[in-house]
N, C-alpha and C positions, 0 to 999 in steps of 0.2 A: 239643518237643510233649509235652504230658502224656498219659500213658496213661489210658485210661478204665477204670473198675473192671470186673471181669468180671461178666457177666449171670448172675443166679442163676435157677433154674427153680422155686422153691418159693412164689413169691407170684404167684398167678394167679386168675382168676375165669371162670366159665363163665355165659353168660346164654342162656336158652332164650327166643327172641323171640316165639314164637307160643303159649306156654303161660300168659301173663299175668304180672302182677307178684307178687312175694312167693313165688316158687317156691323150693323148698329146693335150693340149688346148691353146698353145701360138699363139693367133691370133693377126694379126696386125691391123685389122679393123673389126668392126661390123656395119651393117647398116639395116635398115628396121623395127626398132622398132617404128611403128606409126600406127595409125587407122584412118580411114575416115568414117564418118557417112553418109550413103546413105540416100536420101530423095525422096519422091514422091510428085509431085505437084497436089493439089486438088483445082479445081476452085469451088468457093462457088456458090451454086445453086441459080439462079436468079439475082446474082451480079457478073457479069463476071470481074469486076474490081478487085476483091479480089481473090488472090491466096494464099494458104497456103502450107507451106512446112512441111510435116510430116515425121518424121524419120522412116526408114524401116529396118535398120540393120547397121552393122559395117563391113567394109572390111579392111583386113590387107595386106601389101605388102609382098613380099618375104623377108625373113631374109637372108642377105648375110654375109658370114664370109670369110676372107682372111688371109692367113698365108703362111709361107715358105712351099714349097712342101715337103712332107714327103714320105719316101720310103714305109713304111708299118705300119699300125696302125689299132686299133679298129674302129676309125672314117672312115678311108679309106675303110675298109671292110664293114662297114654299108652302105656306099655310093655305093660301087660296087655291094652289093646285090640288091639294088634299081635299079640302072642304067643298069647293065649288065644282072641280073637275074630276074628283075622285082618282087623282094621280098621286101615288105615294113614292116618295124617295127617302128611305130611311137614312138617317145621319147620326153621327156620333157627336156628343157634347161633352165638354169638359167644364166642370164647376170647381172653381178655386177659392178657398177661404184664405184670406191674406191676414198677416199680422201688421202692426202699425208701420212697419218698414217696407210694406208691400211685397214681402216674401211669402211664399206659399206655406201655410200651416197644414192644411188638408186639401187633397185633390181627388175628385171622383170623375171617372170616365163613365158617361151614360151611353149605352150601346144600342144602336138601331132604333132611334127615337122617330116617331111619327106623330103628327099633330092629330088629335081626336076631338078637340073642342077649342074655340076661339070665341071670346066675348069681349064687349066693351062695357065700361061702367055706365050707370045712368046718366043722362044728360039732365041738368037741373039749372034754370035760369036764375034761381034764388042763391046760388053759391058760386064761388070762383075756384072750385077744385079742378084739378087736372083730370083730363079724360084718360082713364087707365085700361089698357087692353090686357087680357088674361089669355094665356096660351097653355093648354093642357096637352101633354105629350105622353103616349104609351112607349114603354121601352122594354127591351128584352131583360136587361140586367144592368147593374153598375158595378164598377170595380175601383178599389182605391189605388191611387197611383203614388209613387214616390216623387220627389221633386225632380229627380233626373228623367223620369219617364213622361214628363208632361209634353204632349204634342203641341207643336205650334201650328197655327192655321195657314201658314204661308211657307 
């Protein structure tokens, strides 16, 4: 049996489904696609030696997106509405990990995301680094999608 090549993480795309087509989506990194099952410890009645861990729910960390700072965009306006005006418009986001032929290997749909933090990297006159903006999003949950279920933004 032939070994499959290792999966690399540098070829991915991010689609904001509810912000319309032609949105600026060139991100350098995406993190926060994980879930943790919370549990409750129940001690067995009459037998204090036995403790059972029962699942109570799933928690998801913030989704963190990083990219080169943009002057003006639909994504920036969406974040400014939330942070500056306290107007929230939850949207769905699709993150796709591609293979070398640009075909989807894994796809996740992040449901009802809202911005909770926006920041820009430090400015430093002694270096010629890009200004990087970081966007943190809270979301309800994510789900894995098959290649046939990937929604298109237009």
